ZALUMKOL-236812 format. One record per residue: x negated, y, z of N, C-alpha, C in turn; residue in one letter; chain. Coordinates in steps of 0.05 Angstrom, whole numbers, plus 32768, in hexadecimal, padded with zeros to 4 digits. Example, Ala and Ser with C-alpha at 12.3 -4.5 7.8 and 13.67 -1.06 7.14 Angstrom:
+--------+---------+------+---------+----------+-------+--------+---------+------+---------+--------+
| n_east | n_north | n_up | ca_east | ca_north | ca_up | c_east | c_north | c_up | residuo | cadena |
+--------+---------+------+---------+----------+-------+--------+---------+------+---------+--------+
|   7EF8 |    7F8E | 809C |    7F0A |     7FA6 |  809C |   7EF8 |    7FBE | 809C |       a |      A |
|   7EFF |    7FD3 | 808E |    7EEF |     7FEB |  808F |   7EFE |    8001 | 809D |       s |      A |
+--------+---------+------+---------+----------+-------+--------+---------+------+---------+--------+
// end
This chain:
+--------+---------+------+---------+----------+-------+--------+---------+------+---------+--------+
| n_east | n_north | n_up | ca_east | ca_north | ca_up | c_east | c_north | c_up | residuo | cadena |
+--------+---------+------+---------+----------+-------+--------+---------+------+---------+--------+
|   7F7E |    8184 | 801E |    7F8C |     816A |  801E |   7FA2 |    816E | 8037 |       m |      A |
|   7FB6 |    8159 | 802C |    7FCB |     815B |  803D |   7FD9 |    813B | 8045 |       a |      A |
|   7FE6 |    813D | 8060 |    7FEE |     812A |  8066 |   8012 |    8126 | 8059 |       i |      A |
|   8012 |    8110 | 804D |    802F |     810D |  8041 |   8041 |    80FE | 804E |       l |      A |
|   805C |    8101 | 804A |    806D |     80F0 |  805A |   806B |    80D4 | 8050 |       d |      A |
|   806E |    80C0 | 8060 |    806E |     80A5 |  8054 |   808A |    809E | 8057 |       i |      A |
|   8092 |    808F | 803C |    80AD |     808A |  803C |   80B3 |    8069 | 804E |       m |      A |
|   80C6 |    806E | 8059 |    80D0 |     8056 |  8067 |   80E5 |    8044 | 805A |       l |      A |
|   80E1 |    8029 | 8063 |    80F3 |     801E |  8059 |   8114 |    801E | 8062 |       y |      A |
|   8127 |    801C | 8054 |    8128 |     8015 |  8037 |   8126 |    8029 | 8022 |       p |      A |
|   811D |    803E | 802A |    8119 |     8051 |  8011 |   8118 |    8047 | 7FF6 |       h |      A |
|   8125 |    804F | 7FE1 |    8129 |     8046 |  7FC9 |   8112 |    803F | 7FBA |       t |      A |
|   80FC |    805A | 7FBB |    80E7 |     805E |  7FB0 |   80D3 |    8045 | 7FB2 |       i |      A |
|   80D6 |    8031 | 7FC6 |    80C4 |     8023 |  7FD1 |   80C5 |    800D | 7FBE |       l |      A |
|   80E1 |    800B | 7FAA |    80E7 |     7FF5 |  7FA0 |   80E0 |    7FFC | 7F83 |       r |      A |
|   80D5 |    8010 | 7F7A |    80CF |     8015 |  7F5C |   80B5 |    800C | 7F55 |       e |      A |
|   80B5 |    8008 | 7F3D |    809D |     8002 |  7F29 |   808D |    8018 | 7F25 |       r |      A |
|   8077 |    801F | 7F32 |    8068 |     8032 |  7F2B |   805E |    8033 | 7F0E |       c |      A |
|   8057 |    804D | 7F05 |    8054 |     8052 |  7EE8 |   8036 |    8058 | 7EE3 |       r |      A |
|   802B |    8050 | 7ECB |    800C |     804E |  7ECF |   8007 |    806B | 7EC6 |       e |      A |
|   7FE8 |    8073 | 7ED4 |    7FE4 |     808E |  7ED4 |   7FD3 |    8093 | 7EB8 |       v |      A |
|   7FD8 |    80A7 | 7EA9 |    7FC6 |     80AC |  7E92 |   7FBC |    80C8 | 7E93 |       t |      A |
|   7FBE |    80D8 | 7EA9 |    7FB4 |     80F6 |  7EAA |   7FA3 |    80EC | 7EC6 |       q |      A |
|   7F87 |    80F0 | 7EC1 |    7F74 |     80F3 |  7EDC |   7F6C |    810F | 7EDC |       f |      A |
|   7F81 |    811E | 7EEB |    7F79 |     813B |  7EE9 |   7F7B |    8143 | 7F08 |       d |      A |
|   7F78 |    815B | 7F0F |    7F7C |     8166 |  7F28 |   7F8F |    815A | 7F3C |       r |      A |
|   7FA9 |    8159 | 7F2D |    7FC2 |     814E |  7F3D |   7FB4 |    8136 | 7F46 |       e |      A |
|   7FAF |    8122 | 7F33 |    7FAA |     8107 |  7F3D |   7F94 |    8107 | 7F58 |       l |      A |
|   7F81 |    8119 | 7F51 |    7F6D |     811A |  7F6C |   7F7A |    8126 | 7F83 |       h |      A |
|   7F8B |    8136 | 7F81 |    7F9A |     8142 |  7F9B |   7FA9 |    8127 | 7FA4 |       r |      A |
|   7FB7 |    8119 | 7F93 |    7FC3 |     8103 |  7FA4 |   7FB9 |    80F0 | 7FAC |       l |      A |
|   7F9F |    80EB | 7FA2 |    7F8D |     80D6 |  7FAD |   7F83 |    80E1 | 7FC5 |       l |      A |
|   7F79 |    80FE | 7FC4 |    7F6E |     8108 |  7FE2 |   7F88 |    8102 | 7FF6 |       d |      A |
|   7F9E |    8109 | 7FF1 |    7FB2 |     810D |  8002 |   7FBC |    80F3 | 800E |       d |      A |
|   7FBB |    80DF | 7FF9 |    7FC1 |     80C5 |  8005 |   7FB1 |    80B5 | 8014 |       m |      A |
|   7F97 |    80BF | 8010 |    7F82 |     80B6 |  8027 |   7F84 |    80C5 | 8041 |       a |      A |
|   7F87 |    80DB | 8040 |    7F8C |     80EA |  805B |   7FAB |    80E0 | 8069 |       e |      A |
|   7FBE |    80D7 | 805B |    7FCD |     80CE |  8066 |   7FD3 |    80AF | 8074 |       t |      A |
|   7FC1 |    80A2 | 8061 |    7FB5 |     8089 |  8069 |   7FA5 |    8087 | 8085 |       m |      A |
|   7F93 |    8097 | 8089 |    7F81 |     809C |  809E |   7F93 |    80A3 | 80B6 |       y |      A |
|   7FA4 |    80B5 | 80B0 |    7FB0 |     80C2 |  80C4 |   7FCC |    80AF | 80CF |       a |      A |
|   7FD1 |    809C | 80C0 |    7FE7 |     8087 |  80C6 |   7FD3 |    8071 | 80D1 |       a |      A |
|   7FBE |    806A | 80CD |    7FAA |     805B |  80D9 |   7FB0 |    803F | 80C4 |       n |      A |
|   7FB1 |    8044 | 80B1 |    7FBA |     8032 |  809A |   7F9A |    8026 | 808B |       g |      A |
|   7FA1 |    800D | 807F |    7F8C |     8004 |  8070 |   7F91 |    8008 | 8053 |       a |      A |
|   7FA8 |    8015 | 804D |    7FB3 |     8015 |  802D |   7FCA |    8029 | 802F |       g |      A |
|   7FCC |    802F | 8018 |    7FE5 |     803E |  800F |   7FE7 |    8041 | 7FF6 |       l |      A |
|   7FFF |    8039 | 7FEA |    800A |     803B |  7FD1 |   801C |    8059 | 7FC9 |       a |      A |
|   8014 |    805D | 7FAF |    8027 |     8079 |  7FA8 |   803E |    807C | 7FB3 |       a |      A |
|   804E |    8063 | 7FAC |    806C |     8069 |  7FB3 |   8071 |    806C | 7FD1 |       n |      A |
|   805D |    8065 | 7FE5 |    8063 |     8064 |  7FF8 |   8061 |    807F | 8001 |       q |      A |
|   8058 |    8096 | 7FF3 |    805B |     80B1 |  7FF8 |   8068 |    80C0 | 7FE3 |       v |      A |
|   807E |    80B4 | 7FD5 |    808F |     80BE |  7FC0 |   8083 |    80C8 | 7FA7 |       a |      A |
|   806F |    80B7 | 7FA1 |    8064 |     80C1 |  7F88 |   806A |    80A1 | 7F75 |       s |      A |
|   8073 |    80A5 | 7F5A |    8074 |     8089 |  7F50 |   8059 |    8082 | 7F3E |       t |      A |
|   8043 |    808F | 7F43 |    802F |     8088 |  7F32 |   801F |    806D | 7F3A |       q |      A |
|   8014 |    8065 | 7F2C |    800A |     804B |  7F30 |   7FEE |    804E | 7F3B |       r |      A |
|   7FEA |    8059 | 7F58 |    7FD2 |     805E |  7F63 |   7FD1 |    8053 | 7F84 |       v |      A |
|   7FBC |    8049 | 7F8A |    7FBA |     8042 |  7FA3 |   7FA1 |    8048 | 7FAE |       i |      A |
|   7F9F |    804B | 7FCD |    7F85 |     8052 |  7FDC |   7F83 |    8038 | 7FEF |       v |      A |
|   7F6D |    802E | 7FF1 |    7F6A |     801B |  8008 |   7F4C |    801B | 8015 |       v |      A |
|   7F4C |    8017 | 8033 |    7F31 |     801A |  8041 |   7F38 |    7FFF | 8054 |       d |      A |
|   7F25 |    7FF0 | 804D |    7F27 |     7FD4 |  8060 |   7F16 |    7FD7 | 807E |       p |      A |
|   7F04 |    7FF0 | 807B |    7EF5 |     7FF6 |  8091 |   7F00 |    7FF1 | 80AD |       s |      A |
|   7EFB |    7FEA | 80C0 |    7F03 |     7FEF |  80D5 |   7EF8 |    8001 | 80EB |       r |      A |
|   7EE1 |    8002 | 80E9 |    7ED0 |     8014 |  80FA |   7EC9 |    8031 | 80F1 |       e |      A |
|   7EBE |    802F | 80D8 |    7EB5 |     8048 |  80D2 |   7EC8 |    8053 | 80B8 |       d |      A |
|   7EE1 |    8059 | 80C0 |    7EF5 |     8063 |  80A6 |   7EEB |    8077 | 8097 |       r |      A |
|   7EF3 |    8070 | 8085 |    7EEB |     807F |  8067 |   7ECD |    8073 | 805D |       g |      A |
|   7EC1 |    8061 | 8068 |    7EAB |     8057 |  8058 |   7EAE |    8041 | 8045 |       s |      A |
|   7EC5 |    803C | 8044 |    7ECF |     8026 |  802F |   7EE8 |    802B | 801C |       e |      A |
|   7EE9 |    804A | 801C |    7F03 |     8051 |  800B |   7F01 |    804A | 7FF0 |       l |      A |
|   7F16 |    803F | 7FE4 |    7F1A |     8034 |  7FCD |   7F30 |    8047 | 7FBD |       l |      A |
|   7F2D |    8055 | 7FAD |    7F47 |     8066 |  7F9F |   7F4A |    8053 | 7F80 |       e |      A |
|   7F64 |    804A | 7F7F |    7F64 |     8036 |  7F6A |   7F7E |    8040 | 7F5C |       l |      A |
|   7F74 |    8045 | 7F46 |    7F8A |     8050 |  7F32 |   7F91 |    803C | 7F17 |       v |      A |
|   7FAA |    802F | 7F17 |    7FB1 |     8024 |  7F04 |   7FA7 |    8006 | 7F0C |       n |      A |
|   7FAB |    7FFE | 7F27 |    7F9B |     7FDE |  7F2F |   7FAC |    7FCE | 7F26 |       p |      A |
|   7F9E |    7FB6 | 7F1B |    7FAA |     7F9E |  7F0F |   7FA1 |    7F8C | 7F20 |       t |      A |
|   7FAF |    7F74 | 7F29 |    7F9C |     7F5E |  7F33 |   7F9A |    7F4C | 7F1B |       i |      A |
|   7F80 |    7F42 | 7F11 |    7F7F |     7F2F |  7EFA |   7F79 |    7F14 | 7F04 |       t |      A |
|   7F75 |    7F0E | 7F19 |    7F6B |     7EF2 |  7F23 |   7F75 |    7EF4 | 7F42 |       a |      A |
|   7F82 |    7ED5 | 7F49 |    7F84 |     7ED2 |  7F64 |   7F76 |    7EB7 | 7F67 |       f |      A |
|   7F60 |    7EB9 | 7F7A |    7F47 |     7EA5 |  7F7C |   7F50 |    7E9A | 7F9C |       l |      A |
|   7F47 |    7E82 | 7F9D |    7F44 |     7E74 |  7FB3 |   7F5D |    7E6C | 7FC0 |       g |      A |
|   7F5F |    7E5E | 7FD6 |    7F7D |     7E59 |  7FE2 |   7F8C |    7E70 | 7FED |       g |      A |
|   7FA2 |    7E68 | 7FFA |    7FB4 |     7E7E |  8003 |   7FAD |    7E7A | 8024 |       r |      A |
|   7FAE |    7E99 | 802D |    7FAF |     7E95 |  804A |   7FCB |    7EA9 | 8057 |       v |      A |
|   7FD1 |    7EA1 | 806F |    7FE4 |     7EAC |  807A |   7FDE |    7EC3 | 8090 |       v |      A |
|   7FE2 |    7EDC | 8091 |    7FD4 |     7EED |  80A4 |   7FED |    7F02 | 80A9 |       g |      A |
|   7FE9 |    7F0F | 80C4 |    7FF8 |     7F24 |  80CA |   7FF8 |    7F3E | 80BF |       e |      A |
|   800A |    7F45 | 80AF |    800A |     7F61 |  809D |   8021 |    7F77 | 80AA |       e |      A |
|   8017 |    7F90 | 80A9 |    8020 |     7FA6 |  80AF |   8028 |    7FB5 | 8097 |       g |      A |
|   8036 |    7FC9 | 809B |    803F |     7FDE |  8084 |   8044 |    7FF7 | 8091 |       c |      A |
|   8037 |    800B | 8086 |    8043 |     8025 |  808C |   805E |    802D | 8085 |       l |      A |
|   806E |    8024 | 8073 |    8084 |     8027 |  8067 |   8098 |    8011 | 807E |       s |      A |
|   808C |    8007 | 8092 |    809A |     7FF0 |  80A4 |   8090 |    7FF9 | 80C2 |       f |      A |
|   808B |    800F | 80C8 |    807C |     8018 |  80E7 |   807D |    7FFF | 80FB |       p |      A |
|   8069 |    7FF5 | 8101 |    8070 |     7FE8 |  811C |   8079 |    7FC7 | 8117 |       d |      A |
|   8077 |    7FC4 | 80FD |    8082 |     7FA8 |  80F2 |   8070 |    7F98 | 80EB |       i |      A |
|   806B |    7F7E | 80F5 |    8054 |     7F6C |  80ED |   805B |    7F53 | 80ED |       y |      A |
|   805D |    7F47 | 80D5 |    8061 |     7F2E |  80C9 |   8051 |    7F1D | 80BE |       e |      A |
|   8049 |    7F05 | 80C1 |    803C |     7EF1 |  80B1 |   803F |    7EEE | 8095 |       p |      A |
|   8031 |    7EF8 | 8083 |    8033 |     7EF7 |  8063 |   801E |    7EE4 | 805B |       v |      A |
|   8027 |    7ED2 | 8047 |    8011 |     7EC7 |  8035 |   8007 |    7ED3 | 8019 |       e |      A |
|   7FEE |    7ED0 | 801A |    7FE0 |     7EE3 |  8008 |   7FC3 |    7ED2 | 7FFD |       r |      A |
|   7FB9 |    7ED4 | 7FE4 |    7FAA |     7EC6 |  7FDC |   7F8D |    7ED6 | 7FEA |       y |      A |
|   7F7A |    7EC0 | 7FF1 |    7F65 |     7ECA |  8001 |   7F51 |    7EDA | 7FF2 |       e |      A |
|   7F51 |    7ED9 | 7FD2 |    7F3E |     7EE2 |  7FC7 |   7F4B |    7EF0 | 7FAB |       a |      A |
|   7F41 |    7F03 | 7FA5 |    7F49 |     7F16 |  7F88 |   7F37 |    7F1A | 7F76 |       i |      A |
|   7F42 |    7F21 | 7F5E |    7F30 |     7F2F |  7F4E |   7F43 |    7F49 | 7F3F |       r |      A |
|   7F3D |    7F60 | 7F41 |    7F4F |     7F74 |  7F3A |   7F3C |    7F83 | 7F26 |       f |      A |
|   7F4E |    7F96 | 7F16 |    7F3F |     7FB0 |  7F0A |   7F54 |    7FCC | 7F0B |       e |      A |
|   7F40 |    7FDD | 7F09 |    7F50 |     7FF9 |  7F12 |   7F43 |    8006 | 7F04 |       a |      A |
|   7F4E |    8025 | 7F06 |    7F37 |     803E |  7F02 |   7F33 |    8050 | 7F17 |       q |      A |
|   7F20 |    805E | 7F13 |    7F18 |     8071 |  7F2C |   7F29 |    8087 | 7F25 |       d |      A |
|   7F27 |    809F | 7F30 |    7F32 |     80BA |  7F36 |   7F29 |    80C8 | 7F12 |       r |      A |
|   7F1A |    80B8 | 7F0B |    7F0E |     80C7 |  7EEF |   7F16 |    80B8 | 7EDA |       h |      A |
|   7F1E |    809F | 7EE1 |    7F27 |     808C |  7ECA |   7F10 |    8079 | 7EC6 |       g |      A |
|   7EFB |    807D | 7ED1 |    7EE6 |     8063 |  7ECF |   7EF0 |    804D | 7EDA |       a |      A |
|   7EEB |    8033 | 7EC8 |    7EF0 |     8019 |  7ED1 |   7EE8 |    8012 | 7EEE |       p |      A |
|   7EF5 |    8001 | 7EF9 |    7EED |     7FF6 |  7F11 |   7EF7 |    7FD5 | 7F0F |       i |      A |
|   7EDF |    7FBE | 7F16 |    7EEA |     7FA6 |  7F15 |   7EE2 |    7F9B | 7F31 |       r |      A |
|   7EED |    7F8E | 7F40 |    7EE2 |     7F81 |  7F58 |   7EF0 |    7F69 | 7F5D |       i |      A |
|   7EDB |    7F5B | 7F68 |    7EE6 |     7F3D |  7F70 |   7EE0 |    7F40 | 7F8F |       e |      A |
|   7EFC |    7F36 | 7F9F |    7EF2 |     7F3B |  7FBD |   7F00 |    7F24 | 7FCA |       t |      A |
|   7F00 |    7F20 | 7FE5 |    7F0C |     7F10 |  7FF1 |   7F14 |    7F1A | 8010 |       d |      A |
|   7F26 |    7F11 | 8022 |    7F23 |     7F16 |  803C |   7F37 |    7F31 | 8037 |       g |      A |
|   7F30 |    7F3C | 804B |    7F44 |     7F59 |  8058 |   7F4D |    7F6B | 803C |       f |      A |
|   7F3A |    7F6F | 8030 |    7F3C |     7F80 |  8016 |   7F49 |    7F73 | 8003 |       l |      A |
|   7F45 |    7F5C | 7FFD |    7F5C |     7F4D |  7FE7 |   7F74 |    7F4E | 7FF5 |       a |      A |
|   7F7B |    7F4A | 800C |    7F9C |     7F4C |  8019 |   7F9E |    7F66 | 801B |       i |      A |
|   7F90 |    7F79 | 801B |    7F9D |     7F96 |  801E |   7FA2 |    7F9A | 8000 |       v |      A |
|   7F91 |    7F95 | 7FE8 |    7F92 |     7F9F |  7FD0 |   7FB0 |    7F8F | 7FC5 |       v |      A |
|   7FB0 |    7F78 | 7FCD |    7FCD |     7F67 |  7FC2 |   7FE4 |    7F73 | 7FCE |       q |      A |
|   7FE6 |    7F77 | 7FE8 |    7FF7 |     7F90 |  7FF9 |   7FFF |    7FA9 | 7FE4 |       h |      A |
|   7FEC |    7FAF | 7FE1 |    7FF2 |     7FCD |  7FD5 |   7FF9 |    7FD2 | 7FB6 |       e |      A |
|   7FED |    7FBB | 7FA8 |    7FF7 |     7FB5 |  7F8A |   8013 |    7FB0 | 7F8F |       v |      A |
|   801F |    7F9A | 7F9C |    8036 |     7F91 |  7FA2 |   8048 |    7FB1 | 7FA3 |       d |      A |
|   8043 |    7FC5 | 7FB7 |    804F |     7FDA |  7FB9 |   8055 |    7FE9 | 7F97 |       h |      A |
|   803D |    7FE6 | 7F8F |    8041 |     7FF4 |  7F74 |   8056 |    7FE7 | 7F5E |       l |      A |
|   805A |    7FCD | 7F68 |    8069 |     7FC1 |  7F58 |   8087 |    7FBD | 7F60 |       n |      A |
|   808D |    7FCC | 7F74 |    80AB |     7FCE |  7F85 |   80AB |    7FB4 | 7F96 |       g |      A |
|   8094 |    7FA7 | 7F9F |    8097 |     7F90 |  7FAD |   808F |    7F98 | 7FCD |       v |      A |
|   809F |    7F8A | 7FE0 |    8092 |     7F94 |  7FFA |   8089 |    7F7D | 800D |       l |      A |
|   807D |    7F7F | 801F |    8074 |     7F66 |  802A |   8091 |    7F5A | 8039 |       f |      A |
|   809F |    7F6A | 8043 |    80BA |     7F5C |  8043 |   80C3 |    7F45 | 8036 |       l |      A |
|   80BF |    7F4B | 801D |    80CA |     7F37 |  8006 |   80C0 |    7F1B | 800B |       d |      A |
|   80A8 |    7F1A | 8018 |    8090 |     7F04 |  8018 |   809C |    7EF4 | 8032 |       k |      A |
|   80AE |    7EFB | 8040 |    80B6 |     7EF2 |  8055 |   80D2 |    7EDA | 8057 |       l |      A |
|   80D3 |    7EC9 | 8068 |    80F1 |     7EBA |  8063 |   8107 |    7ED1 | 806D |       s |      A |
|   811E |    7EC8 | 8063 |    8135 |     7ED4 |  806B |   813B |    7EDA | 8084 |       r |      A |
|   8133 |    7ECC | 8093 |    8133 |     7ECE |  80B4 |   8121 |    7EEA | 80B9 |       l |      A |
|   810E |    7EED | 80B3 |    80F5 |     7EFC |  80BB |   8102 |    7F12 | 80AA |       r |      A |
|   810A |    7F1C | 8094 |    8114 |     7F2C |  8088 |   8129 |    7F3D | 8092 |       q |      A |
|   813B |    7F29 | 809F |    814E |     7F33 |  80AC |   814B |    7F41 | 80C1 |       g |      A |
|   813E |    7F36 | 80D5 |    8132 |     7F43 |  80EE |   8120 |    7F60 | 80E4 |       l |      A |
|   8110 |    7F58 | 80D4 |    80FC |     7F76 |  80D0 |   8115 |    7F89 | 80C2 |       a |      A |
|   8126 |    7F82 | 80B2 |    813B |     7F98 |  80A8 |   814D |    7FA6 | 80C0 |       k |      A |
|   814E |    7F8F | 80D3 |    8166 |     7F9C |  80EB |   814F |    7FAC | 80FE |       r |      A |
|   8138 |    7FA4 | 8100 |    8125 |     7FB9 |  810F |   8123 |    7FD4 | 8107 |       k |      A |
|   811F |    7FD8 | 80E9 |    8121 |     7FED |  80DB |   8135 |    7FFC | 80E1 |       m |      A |
|   814D |    7FEF | 80D5 |    8168 |     7FFF |  80DA |   8171 |    8009 | 80F3 |       k |      A |
|   8166 |    7FF8 | 810E |    8168 |     8004 |  8125 |   8157 |    8017 | 8132 |       k |      A |
|   8141 |    8019 | 8122 |    8129 |     802E |  812A |   8130 |    8046 | 811E |       r |      A |
|   8134 |    8042 | 8103 |    8139 |     805C |  80F3 |   8150 |    8064 | 80E4 |       y |      A |
|   8164 |    804D | 80E6 |    8181 |     805B |  80DD |   8185 |    8051 | 80BA |       g |      A |
|   818A |    8061 | 80B2 |    8194 |     8060 |  8092 |   817F |    805C | 8081 |       g |      A |
|   8188 |    8067 | 8066 |    8179 |     8060 |  804E |   8166 |    807C | 8046 |       t |      A |
|   8154 |    807A | 8037 |    8143 |     808F |  802B |   8137 |    809B | 803F |       d |      A |
|   812A |    808C | 8054 |    811F |     809B |  8068 |   8101 |    80A1 | 8064 |       l |      A |
|   80F5 |    80B7 | 806B |    80D5 |     80B1 |  8073 |   80CF |    80C1 | 8089 |       h |      A |
|   80B5 |    80C0 | 8091 |    80AE |     80C6 |  80AD |   8096 |    80D8 | 80A7 |       r |      A |
|   8092 |    80EF | 80B1 |    8079 |     80FF |  80B3 |   8072 |    80FC | 80C9 |       r |      A |
|   8051 |    80FA | 80C3 |    8041 |     80EA |  80DE |   8043 |    8106 | 80F6 |       l |      A |
|   803D |    80FE | 8108 |    8040 |     8109 |  811D |   805E |    810E | 812B |       g |      A |
|   8073 |    810B | 8117 |    8090 |     810B |  8124 |   809D |    80F0 | 8125 |       e |      A |
|   808F |    80E6 | 813F |    809E |     80CA |  8142 |   80B5 |    80CF | 8154 |       e |      A |
+--------+---------+------+---------+----------+-------+--------+---------+------+---------+--------+
// end
């Protein structure tokens, strides 16, 4: 396994719509393993493939706070099939926007479908933190950033923070090289 570079905003790949996975092979398994290792190294709860420069429709999520790795979900071709319950506002961060946290409105519960690393179907209905993380990561696969859900004022502030902190375009960071 390897820790991958995380693409930082405004890297152009973050705006790409990821393509459906059709090959459930060793290469996909390696990507999933590397994404999980990268997510844990960055202390994240989720990671989308385009955040590590892949345009495959793949995410990894782990909502556990205490026992990291105990609730890891590898989701290939995830699709949210229903938004359930009301909407809630919670502070969100993103590994592509280091140290920036903003209030984002999401559905409190969802139903989604995906495939596992071997292509077997997964169907889950969930609420709480897992629902929020899955919505955030599926947005990434569609080229949508949590920044897009903010007011213009908050978007501008977040963009300025990123520009001041990291400079130009198409940036990435290698964990451990802050």
